C-alpha positions, 0 to 999 in steps of 0.5 A: 264458742268462737265469736268474731268482731271487726274493728277499724285500726288507726295506727300512727306513722311508725306502727303503719310501717311495722304493720306493713312489714308484718304483712309482707313477712306473712306473704313471704312465709306463705310463698316460701313455705308453699314452694317447699311444700310443692317440692316435697309433694312432687318428690313424694308422688315420685318416690313414696319413701320420701318424707310426706309433706306436712305443716310441721316439716315445712315449718321446721325447714323455714325455721332452720334456714331463717335469715338474720332479718327475720329475727327482727319480726314476730315468729308467730307470723311464720308459725300461723302462716304455715298452719294456714297453709297446712289447712289449705292443703288439707282442704284441697286433698279432702275428697268431700270438698271437690271445689277447693282449689290448690293453694296458690302464691300470694301477690304483693299487688293484691288489694288486701294484705294481712297477717295473723297473731295470737299474742295480741291484747286489748288494753285500755281500748287499744290494741297491743301487739307483741313487740319484736326483737330489736324494735326501739319504738312500739306503740299501742294502736287506737281502734274505732270502738271499745270491744263489747265482747267478753271472753278470751281473745284467741286470734287477731287477723290484721289486714290493710285494704285501700290504705285502711287498717282493720282487725278481726278479733276472735273471742272464745266466749260462753253464750247462753241459750235463747228463751224457748218461745214454742213457735216454729217457722219456715223460710223459703229463699227466693231471688231478691227476698226471703219469705217466712211465716210472718212476712217478707225480707228483701235482700235486694232493697231499692237503695242498692239500685244506685250502687249497682248503677255506679258499679256498672258505670265504673266497670265499663270505664275500666274496661274501656281504658284497658281496651284503649291503652292496653296494659299501660292503663292499669298503671295510671293513677286515674285507673287505680283511683277508679278501681278503688271507687269500684271496690268501695261500692262493692263494700257498701253493697256487702255491708248493707246486705250483711246487715240485713241478713244478720238482723233477720237471722238473729230475729229468727233464732230469737222468736222461733225454736225450730226453723226449716229451710231448703237444702239448696245446691246453688251451683247446680241451679241452671239459670240464665246469666241474668237470673244467675246474677240475681241468685248470686246477689241474694246470698243463699249460702251466706244466709244458711251459714249465719243461721246454722251457727246462730242456731248452734250458739243459742240452742235452737233447731235448724231443719234442712229440707231435702233438695228434692223436696217439692215445696213449690209443686206440692199443694199445702192443703191436699198434698197433691204434687204437680208433675209433667206439664202441670209443673210450675217454673220461673215463668209460671205455667204456660199451659194453664196460663198461671203467673210465676207467683201464683199457685193453683192446685188442679186437684182441690182448686186452691189458689194461693201465693206461690211463696206462701204455699212453699212456706206452708209445705216446709212447716209440715216437716216439723 
């Protein structure tokens, strides 16, 4: 199995220059390869006898037309860039992925620049990259902490963001299954919190309120600068500094929420053998713009992604309830399902004057918290 770990890099001045060159080279290979791929694709659509575009053909075209300066840079950067380009085109042409966009050209103004290599090593707590031909000076790069993962290092993704350098290590490891506990659980996802058998986990804690207020403040300031100064605003130092502050706040929010979801999913696969969640289609949920923002911040998709691969890692079973399963409308005691005007909505039920977090069964008279009732209904699927 592949397991990743993100670490901070502290390169010296000389290695910073080399890392920046490799980032630029990755972007050059991607853009040049994409231009060749587009030409081959257009020619193939017009004349089916023309060679079909592929990562192999594009890579051979780039290698055959290498300039002299390219031989002073890592060849694996070119190889992996074109391999990723081939994956992007494959996802775009797969009918099962209708929302996947067509590959686009990379910009040198993008806040994040990076490259990949499969020849990196971790030696004495430092990152050692393959030395390109013609490099006179080459140093190991100090990292923020020692790697605590065992296994074989496969791919290293190095990138620069806000003048900071990071690395994602992908290890091939053998993980042991978790001890069987004999317990089962269900998780009902809601805007701002997850309800499960033993309580509630809040995905939007109060410590995020100040960060979101700062984000709102920076967004208004940046928008005002663009309105007053037009395109010139984006070139000023104050605009760039404020944009970095805005991006840092977004990173802080992501770190806090990712930490919460990681700990919660690890707790689930440790304490339970079977876990039931709803197979929600978030994109199809029609909500107001205010509720949609809360829905996006609650990270339903990220939670399902983490829980899915952790269940595979540790030998636990994940059960997906059908998206049309009436977990909210069904009574967990008598199994009566509400229909028509009796249905619960985000505001509750105006006809029966019930609140949004209250479930009242009009068949057996059960009064229960709405989320607890949904968890009990999901547990019935085990």
